[in-house]
C-alpha positions in Angstrom: -9.5 6.4 -12.4 -6.9 3.7 -11.8 -7.7 1.0 -9.4 -5.5 -1.8 -7.9 -7.8 -4.5 -9.1 -8.1 -6.1 -12.5 -11.2 -6.0 -14.7 -13.2 -9.2 -15.0 -11.9 -9.7 -18.6 -8.3 -9.5 -17.6 -8.7 -11.7 -14.6 -10.2 -14.4 -16.9 -7.3 -14.2 -19.2 -4.8 -14.6 -16.4 -6.7 -17.5 -14.9 -6.2 -19.5 -18.1 -2.6 -19.8 -17.0 -3.2 -20.3 -13.3 -3.0 -23.6 -11.6 -4.8 -24.7 -8.5 -6.0 -22.1 -6.0 -4.2 -21.7 -2.7 -5.1 -20.3 0.8 -2.7 -18.6 3.2 -3.9 -18.0 6.8 -3.7 -14.8 8.8 -0.1 -13.9 9.7 1.3 -16.1 7.0 3.9 -14.5 4.7 3.0 -14.4 1.1 6.2 -12.9 -0.2 9.5 -12.4 1.6 11.6 -9.3 1.1 14.8 -9.8 -1.0 13.8 -13.2 -2.2 13.5 -13.8 -6.0 10.0 -13.9 -7.5 9.4 -17.1 -9.4 5.6 -16.6 -10.1 3.1 -13.8 -10.1 0.5 -13.8 -7.4 -3.1 -13.1 -8.3 -4.9 -12.5 -5.0 -8.6 -13.3 -5.4 -9.6 -12.1 -1.9 -8.2 -11.2 1.5 -6.2 -8.4 3.2 -2.5 -8.1 3.0 0.1 -5.7 4.5 3.4 -4.4 2.9 6.5 -3.9 5.0 10.2 -3.1 4.4 12.8 -4.2 7.0 16.2 -2.5 7.1 17.7 -5.2 9.3 18.4 -3.1 12.5 15.1 -3.8 14.2 13.2 -1.1 12.4 10.8 -1.5 9.6 8.5 0.6 7.5 4.9 -0.4 7.1 3.2 0.8 3.9 -0.4 0.0 4.7 -3.2 -2.5 4.2 -4.6 -3.6 0.9 -8.0 -5.3 0.6 -7.5 -7.5 -2.4 -10.1 -8.3 -5.0 -8.3 -9.9 -8.0 -5.2 -8.0 -7.2 -1.9 -8.8 -8.9 1.2 -8.7 -6.7 4.8 -8.8 -8.0 4.4 -7.3 -11.5 7.2 -4.8 -10.9 9.6 -7.6 -9.9 8.4 -9.7 -12.8 9.4 -7.0 -15.3 12.7 -5.9 -13.8 13.7 -9.4 -12.6 14.9 -8.0 -9.3 14.2 -9.6 -5.9 11.0 -8.7 -4.0 11.1 -5.2 -2.6 8.7 -5.8 0.3 7.5 -8.5 2.6 3.8 -9.2 2.0 2.0 -10.5 5.1 -1.6 -11.8 5.3 -3.9 -10.0 7.7 -6.7 -12.3 7.0 -7.2 -15.6 5.1 -6.0 -14.9 1.6 -7.1 -16.9 -1.5 -4.7 -16.7 -4.5 -3.5 -18.2 -7.7 0.0 -18.4 -9.1 0.9 -17.5 -12.7 4.1 -18.4 -14.5 6.2 -15.4 -15.4 6.6 -16.5 -19.0 2.8 -16.5 -19.4 2.5 -13.0 -18.0 5.2 -11.7 -20.2 3.6 -13.3 -23.3 0.2 -11.7 -22.3 1.9 -8.3 -22.2 3.1 -8.8 -25.7 -0.2 -10.2 -27.0 -2.7 -8.0 -25.2 -2.1 -4.2 -25.5 -4.8 -3.4 -22.9 -2.9 -5.5 -20.4 0.3 -3.8 -21.2 -1.4 -0.4 -20.7 -2.9 -1.5 -17.4 0.5 -2.7 -16.2 2.2 0.6 -17.1 -0.6 2.6 -15.4 -0.4 0.3 -12.3 3.4 0.7 -11.9 3.3 4.5 -12.6 0.5 5.1 -10.1 2.1 3.0 -7.4 5.5 4.6 -7.9 4.2 8.1 -7.9 2.1 7.6 -4.8 4.9 5.9 -2.9 7.6 8.3 -4.0 5.6 11.3 -2.9 4.8 9.8 0.5 8.3 8.7 1.1 9.8 12.1 0.1 7.4 13.9 2.4 8.4 11.6 5.3 12.0 12.4 4.6 11.7 16.2 4.2 8.7 17.3 6.2 7.9 17.0 10.0 5.9 14.2 11.4 3.1 16.6 12.3 2.7 17.4 8.6 2.7 13.8 7.5 0.1 12.6 10.0 -2.1 15.6 9.3 -1.8 15.2 5.5 -2.5 11.5 5.7 -5.7 12.2 7.8 -6.7 14.9 5.2 -6.2 12.6 2.2 -8.1 9.8 3.8 -11.0 12.1 4.6 -11.1 13.3 1.0 -11.5 9.6 0.0 -10.5 10.1 -3.7 -7.1 8.5 -3.7 -7.6 5.0 -5.0 -3.9 4.0 -4.8 -3.7 4.9 -1.1 -3.3 1.9 1.2 -5.5 1.6 4.3 -4.2 2.6 7.7 -3.6 0.2 10.6 -5.9 -0.2 13.6 -3.1 -0.2 16.2 -0.8 2.7 17.3 2.4 0.7 17.1 1.7 -0.3 13.4 0.7 3.3 12.6 4.0 4.5 14.1 5.9 2.2 11.8 3.8 3.4 8.8 5.2 6.9 9.5 8.7 5.5 10.1 8.8 6.7 13.7 8.6 5.5 17.2 5.3 4.8 19.0 6.2 7.5 21.6 6.8 10.2 18.9 3.7 9.2 17.1 1.5 9.5 20.2 3.1 12.8 21.1 2.4 14.4 17.7 -1.1 13.0 17.5 -1.8 14.5 20.9 -0.5 17.9 19.7 -2.8 17.8 16.7 -5.8 16.9 18.9 -5.0 19.7 21.3 -4.9 22.1 18.4 -8.4 21.1 17.5 -7.4 19.7 14.0 -8.1 16.0 14.5 -9.9 13.6 16.8 -9.3 10.0 17.6 -12.1 7.6 16.7 -12.7 3.9 16.5 -12.0 4.2 12.7 -8.7 6.0 13.2 -7.9 9.7 13.1 -10.5 12.1 11.7 -10.4 15.8 10.8 -12.4 18.1 13.1 -12.7 20.7 10.3 -11.4 19.9 6.8 -10.6 23.5 5.9 -8.6 24.1 9.1 -6.7 20.9 8.6 -6.0 21.8 5.0 -4.8 25.2 6.1 -2.4 23.6 8.6 -1.0 21.2 5.9 -0.5 24.0 3.4 1.3 26.1 6.0 4.3 23.9 5.7 4.9 25.0 2.1 5.1 28.6 3.3 7.9 28.0 5.8 
């Protein structure tokens, strides 16, 4: 199954073209939205967050990613467009930079790397597209319940981690903190989920799945 992280062999090939290692501290910005990407970032370790700002005071948070030899910016490197998201460090992040010309040459010379890149982009696009369409077309109660269900199933490797704070979780669902709290309370009152120190958890997986599936029957 596809993972976000490179195999040891591919990491070693990329590091042949990497310069010195760098460290960004917690809250530092690794990539700015709408800025051109000049080099690929191979994050060796650390946790980052992805966000999209529409410029009117609202933003969409995508989730947290615990990096372990994770490549960031491969989509922009291929389409030569500015960065889609802002990437912010949520811990100390260790990384290397790779010149785009070396990455592109590797894609031409190494079929397995080209295949990995295609799988990576396809998996991320499919996951993000489905989530965003659900947010656009379905109620907040569905999206929160479905998110809770998918995380409990724990078999979705491209799914980014949730946030530990209510305001960040509200931004992940593209809503206000007030609306998020209200819907979570409604789901708790229905006996579908519970609040825990590790986030929202299903009370009964079957009942929660039945609730989620009911939206396709409306």
